[in-house]
Structure formats: C-alpha cells, structure tokens
N, C-alpha and C positions, 0 to 999 in steps of 0.2 A: 504494500500500500504506500502511495506517495504522500509526501508531507509538504504543506504550504505554510509559509510564514508571512503574516500580514501585519504591517505597521498601521497604527491608527485604526484598530480593528473594531472598536466598540460602538461606533456610530457611523451613519451615513454610508458612503461608498465602501469603506473598509468592512463594515458589518454586512453589507450586501455580498461582498466577496466571500466573507466567512460563511454565510448561509449557503451560498451556491456551491462552494467547494466542499463543505460538509455534506450537502445533499448528494454530491458526486462521489462521496466516499473517501475524500482526502483527509488524512490527519492534519491537525492544525497547530501552529505556534502563534499565539495571539499576543501582540505587542501594543501597549499603550501606557499611559502614565498612571491611570487609576486602577489599582489592584482589585478593589472590590467589584468594579464593573467588569474587569477581566474575568474574575472568578465566576460571576453570575453568567457571563456569556459562555464560558467554557463548559459549565455545568449544563446549560440549556442545549448547547450543540451536541454534547456527548449523549445526553438523555434522548434527544430527538432523533439523532442520526447514527448513534453507535460508533462515532469516531473518537479517536484520542485527541483531546484538545488541551495543550499545555499553555501556561501563561508566562509571559516575560515582562514584568513591569519595567519600563524604561522611558526616560525623557530624552528624546533625540535632540533637544536643544543643549544637552550637556555632553561632555566628553565621556563620562561614565556610562551614560545611556547608549551612546553610539557603540562604544567598546563592547558592552554586554551583548548587543545584538550581533556585532561582528563575530564574537566568539561562538555564538550559537550557529551562525551561518557557516563557520569553518569546521564544524564538528563532522568528521568523516564517519563516525560510528552511527550517527543518526542523521543522515543528510537531508537537506532541504531541497526539494525538487522544483518548487515554484516560490519566488519571492514577489510580493506585492508591496512596493514602496508607496504607501498611500498617505502617510502622516503629512499634515500640512495645516496652514492657518493663514488668515488674512489680517492685515492691520487697517484700522479705520483711519482715513486721512490721506491727503495728497503728499507728494514729495515735499520735504522740509517741515511738514506737519507731524510726521511720525518720528519719535525719538530714535536716534541712531542705534541705540542698544536693541530696540525692537527690530529695526531693519536687519541688523547683523544676526539676530536670532533667527529671523526668517531665512536668511541665506544659509545658515548652518543646517536648519531642518530641511529646506527644499533642495539644497545643492550639496553641501558637504556630506550629510547623512546619506543621500541617494548615491553619491559617488562611492563612498566607503562601503556601504552595505551591498551595493551591486557588485563591487570588486570582491568582497568577501565571499559572496555566493557563487559568482561565476567561476572562480578557480576550481572548486570541486566539481561543478557541473561540467566544465570542459573536460576534466579528467574522466568523468563517467560517460561523456558523449551525449548528454541529454540534460534538459532543464530549461527553465524559463524565468524571465524577469518582466514584471509589468511596473513601469514607473508612471505614477499618476501625475500628469501635468494638467493642462487646462487649455481651453480655446483662448484664454487670455494670453497665451504664448504668441499668438498671432496679431495681437493688438497692442499698440504703445500705451501702456497703462502702469508705469512706475515699477517699483521693485517686485511686486507680485508677478506681473506679466513677464518681467525680465528673468526672474528666477525660473518660471515655468518654461520660458523659451530655452533656457540653458538645459533643462531636463530633456526637452525634445531633441535638441542638437546632440547632447551627450549620448542619449539612448540610441538614436539613429546611427551615430558614428560608431558606437561600440557594437551595434548589431552588424554593421558592415564589416568591422574587423573580425568578428566571430563567425562570419558566414561559413557554412560547411562544418562547423564544430558540433552541431547538434544542439546548441544553446540558442534560444530565441529571446530577443529583447524587444520590447514594445513600449512606446510612449502612448499613454491613454489620455485623450484630451476631451473631457466632458465640458458641457456648458453649465447652466444653472440647474442644480440638482436639489430636490427637497430634502435638506439635511439640517443639522444644527449650525452649519458653517457661518451663515450670515448673522444669526442671532448671537453667537459667541463673540463675533467681531464687532457687534453693535452697529451693523450695517442695515439700513432700510432697503427693502426690496419691493416696496409698494408700487414703484413705477415699472417693475419688470412685467412685460406682457405674459399672460398665462400660457401662450403657446411656446414660450421659451423654456418652460420647466420640464425637466426629465425625471423619470422614475429610476431610482438607484438600482433596483433589481434588473430591470430591462437593460440598463446601461452595462451592467456587469455581464449579462448574457451576450450582448453584442461584442464586448471587449474580448471575452474568452473565445468567441468564434474567430475574431480577427487574429488573436494569438495563434490559434490552431492553424490558420491559413498562412502563417509566417509573416504577417505584416509587421513592420516596425513602427507604424503610426496608426492609431485608431481614433477616429472622430465618430463616435457611435450613435449618430442620428442624422437622417437626411437634412433636417433643418440646419444643424450646425455644420454639416459638410458644405451646404450652400453658403453659409456665412463665412466659413474659412476660405472657400474659393473666392468669394467676393472681396475678402480682405487683401487678396493678391492683386486685385484690379483697382480698388479704391485707394486714393492717396492716403498715406499713413496718418497725416494730420487730421483728415476728416474722420478716419476710423477712430482715432483717439477721442474726438468730440462725441461721436455716436456712442462709444462705450461708456463715456462719463455720464451720459444721460440714461443709459440702460442699467447701470449699477456699477458699484466700485470694484467688485471682485467676482471672479468665477472660480469654482474649484471645490475640492474636498475639504472637510474639516479635519482637525487634528485627531479626532476619534479617541478621546480619552475617557 
C-alpha cells in the first residue's frame, strides 16, 4: 500500500486531498500545526476508510518544522510515494502595507519549504523509479499581485523545471493552480470576498479529482477548471497592468489555506 504525505492537511484543499487519497486506499502522513485537529482527522480517516493515518505536527514557517518533515520524507524504511505540498496562507494588505516579517514568513512557507520538502522526497522516489509531487500554487501565479502571486509563480516555475529535469525517472511533479476555493483561507487572512462572483468559486473535492487525473496523465501544470483555464489563457493576451487592476477588484488573494 502506498503512502501520501500532505502538508496543511486539516482544512480546505489539503483535507480534500486527504479524503480522496484515503478513499483510494493510500496510507497517510498528515502535517499541520494543530495536533488536536490532526488527531481528530487521522482518527476519522482511519475509522472511515481503514487506512493508516499518522500525524506530524509541524510549523513550516520554522526551521524545526521544515526539518521534521524533511526527515520523514527521507525515511527509506517507510517511504512516501506521493507528496502534496499544500500548506500556505495569505497576508491582508498591499505591498508596503504588510510587515516585512510576514512577507518573509510567506516566502519561507511557499518557497523554501516547497523546495526543501520536494528535494527530500524526490531523492528516494528517483531511486525507486516511481513517485509523485503535487505543489499547490494558484492562478495568482499568472497575475501581478504582490508577494503572494510572486511566490506562487516561483512554485510553478520551480515545479515545471524540476519535472523537466526528472523526465524519464518515473517521478512526476505537478504544479496545481486553483482559483477561488470555498475554504477557510480568506477568513483566516481577514480578506473580504463579497465582491467575488459566484461562478468563480470551486469545490475542493472536485478540484482534487481533476488534479489527480492531471497527475496521472503526466502533466506538470494543472489548472483544474475550464473557467480558470480560460482566465489563465486570457492573462497571456491581456496587458499585465490591466490584469493587475482586474485582480485587485476581484479579490486580494487566491489559493489554499495553511490547513492547521
């Protein structure tokens, strides 16, 4: 039986990945900051699906947290076959309105942690000749919208570049770029989404189904909805300055919550 490790597993997109993978019979390693929520989630998934679900409390904004997850991913005796780097968060405010410490924390969670955890996982996967990594980015990667969009653009570029370097190894890497998803993300960040049109909202479970289909097809980039595929395509044709103005009217941030 294969094992999947999911960061930010206790809510939103991370929880949807956990439900779907448990349904498919994968054992799980659940990672988030809140141990009580992790324990409840692990018990529920084990009781409902009969899979093994272990918990790893870790804050990926800290060196200790990243190191703990790296060590688990490097364990050759109980290998991880699928890594889902989902943990993330948004800061309320425009550039220069957000404290520098908060901006740096975002870069650590979105970029440093993704780089280090992907690297820790892929070494063993390449030796075994199989495995997969899903790095959750955002459609904000294609829109000029400050540090959040910039960090998610880095996730996309890093993942697609690494996927190209590992072609033929049996290891698949994919950047997942959702749009607005009904999760705790915006509430936690104190962001108003009252002006977001209803047709832009996605269901987390359907999003995960589409993402896993794209991973099985060997795609290095997944934009799992026709509406957002159209918007991403349009972003390549519309001047970036205009896209930035449109995104500021549609909402400050896109993406998954930290899942703690």
